[in-house]
DRENDOPA-200164 format. One line per field, with one value per residue (C-alpha): residue in one letter; x, y, z. Coordinates in steps of 0.05 Angstrom, whole numbers, plus 5000, padded with zeros to 4 digits. Each point is the difference from the previous one (the first is absolute). Last residue first. Layout:
<sites>
kolfi [A ...]
X [X ...]
Y [Y ...]
Z [Z ...]
</sites>
This chain:
<sites>
kolfi [G F R V K G N S R A R A Q A H S V F E M R K M A A R F L R T V L R L R A N E S R M D L L G Q K A D L G F D V T A A M D Y A S M K A L E L P E P R N D T A R E V L E A Y T Q H A V S A L S G D V A E Q R D S L F E V E G A P Y P L H D E R E L L R F P R T G R T L I N L R G E E D R E V V E T I E C A C G V E R L G D D S L W V I G F E T E D T L C R E I M T K Y R E E F I H L P V V E G P L A V I G L P F L P F D R L P V G S M]
X [5167 4994 4930 5011 4927 4954 4950 5037 4945 4997 5085 4999 4948 5038 5058 4974 4968 5061 5034 4955 4997 5071 4998 4954 5049 5047 4958 4978 5074 5016 4938 5022 5075 4971 4945 5055 5036 4944 4993 4937 4973 4928 4975 5053 4976 4924 5019 5034 4951 4938 5034 5037 4970 5050 4991 5007 5053 5043 4978 5005 5064 5022 4991 5048 5055 4956 4954 5071 5005 4943 4970 4999 4950 4996 4933 5018 5072 5020 4955 5051 5062 4986 4973 5084 5035 4960 5001 5084 5010 4971 5031 5056 4991 4983 4948 5029 4963 4951 4941 4953 4934 4927 4934 4967 4924 4938 4949 4943 4937 4951 4939 5046 5004 5026 5085 5046 5076 5073 4996 5070 5001 5039 4996 4959 4972 4963 4917 4964 4917 4943 4946 4924 4964 4933 5008 5058 5064 5058 5073 5015 5078 5050 4979 5056 5020 5031 5043 4984 5051 4955 4966 4924 4985 5052 4960 5013 4964 5058 4994 4979 5011 4945 5038 4975 4977 4938 4949 5026 5013 4940 4964 5048 4980 4925 5009 5033 4947 4947 5025 5023 5068 5034 5080 5052 5072 5058 5060 5052 5001 4978 4923 4987 4941 4943 4975 4989 4986 5017 4994 5037 4969 5051 5067 5069 5057 5048 5044 5066]
Y [4360 4996 5026 5011 4987 5042 5002 5030 5057 5003 5003 5065 5033 4993 5020 5065 5014 4993 5053 5045 5003 5008 5057 5035 4999 5033 5049 5009 5011 5042 5042 5003 5040 5044 5022 5010 5039 5041 5033 5005 4933 4996 4991 4934 4980 4999 4962 4949 5005 4989 4941 5016 5000 5033 5052 5051 4973 5033 5071 4995 4980 5053 4995 5030 4956 4944 5058 5001 4933 4975 4943 4942 4951 4928 5022 4967 4979 5058 5054 4958 5010 5075 5013 4970 5038 5057 4986 4980 5072 5043 4972 5015 5071 5012 5056 5066 5017 5057 4970 4973 5046 4991 5029 5015 4990 5030 4940 4990 4945 5027 5034 5057 5017 4940 5006 4949 5031 4997 4951 5002 4999 4965 5037 4987 4928 4999 5004 4953 5008 4958 5047 4982 5072 4953 5008 4972 5029 4962 5005 5068 5013 5029 5007 5020 4965 5020 4937 4983 4999 4995 4934 4990 4939 4939 4953 5056 5060 5024 5064 5024 5084 5044 5051 5069 5010 5046 4968 4938 4998 5021 4940 4957 5023 4999 4921 4984 5023 4967 4934 4968 5016 4947 5022 4986 5009 5005 5018 5064 5010 4942 4978 4945 4968 4970 5072 5077 5044 5072 5071 5055 5040 5036 4996 5004 5042 4950 4942 4975]
Z [6279 5061 5059 5064 5017 5057 4958 4937 5005 5063 5008 4940 5040 5066 4963 4977 5054 5039 4953 4997 5077 4993 4938 5053 5060 4955 4984 5068 5027 4950 5026 5064 4974 4962 5048 5042 4945 4988 5066 5049 4993 5029 4928 4998 5055 4971 4952 5037 5052 4936 4962 4940 4922 4964 4946 5073 5025 4934 4999 5082 4994 4950 4929 4952 4983 4983 4950 4954 5012 4974 5050 4974 4973 5006 5053 5068 4986 4971 5045 5057 4964 4989 5073 5020 4958 5004 5083 4988 4964 5049 5069 4954 4987 5063 5005 5032 5059 5020 5054 4945 5008 5036 4993 5055 5013 5038 4982 4956 5003 4957 5018 5031 5070 5023 5001 5009 5036 4980 4938 4975 4923 4942 4930 4931 4993 4934 4990 4955 5008 4999 5011 5050 4980 4998 4927 4992 4997 4957 5000 5019 5000 5035 5065 5039 5071 5064 5031 5070 5062 5072 4989 5016 5044 5024 4947 4939 4979 4952 4987 4932 4989 4974 4939 4974 4923 5039 4964 4991 5074 5021 4949 5049 5061 4982 4978 5055 5051 4950 5012 4919 4977 4966 4995 4958 5027 4959 5040 4989 5090 5017 5017 5074 4996 5042 4999 5036 4944 5030 4972 5030 5044 5034 4966 5047 4979 4971 5031 4988]
</sites>
């Protein structure tokens, strides 16, 4: 379930949760993080985003690769695009580098066959949610390739839900969770739609 521990892994504690496959734009302005990102760019290495929640730094984070430097100003501030790659567990913080770092182990799922019925229901529910939100339904071939992470990375869930997905070491468990989350999102959309319709009618039922 885990690999050989890796020391000196750059860390970016943030008020967000990143998922594998998710595109995360970042604005880098603090000196220590400018140093960190420049080193990652030079060495072509990943760094880790870890959720700094109200309860403290979470144990499981997501490694990210830098996919594009969108902008760099004269003072070295950066706007970058990153993409989540793989989950890791933070074993120990390290403070000997000019930026936050730690000893981490990368996590893999336990060995199990993916339940085709769970995947099918998750894909169908996701497609319905996307269609309701955008009027466009995902292409069937692309949809069939999407993991729970892939689907969740395109939907704006709450941080606790995203961290729950990141903590799971079972694709089947993640498929069950994202299906519940997609259904809950559709119910919220229906509620908002009804509320807006009610507001437009001033609360009155219209005939004709």
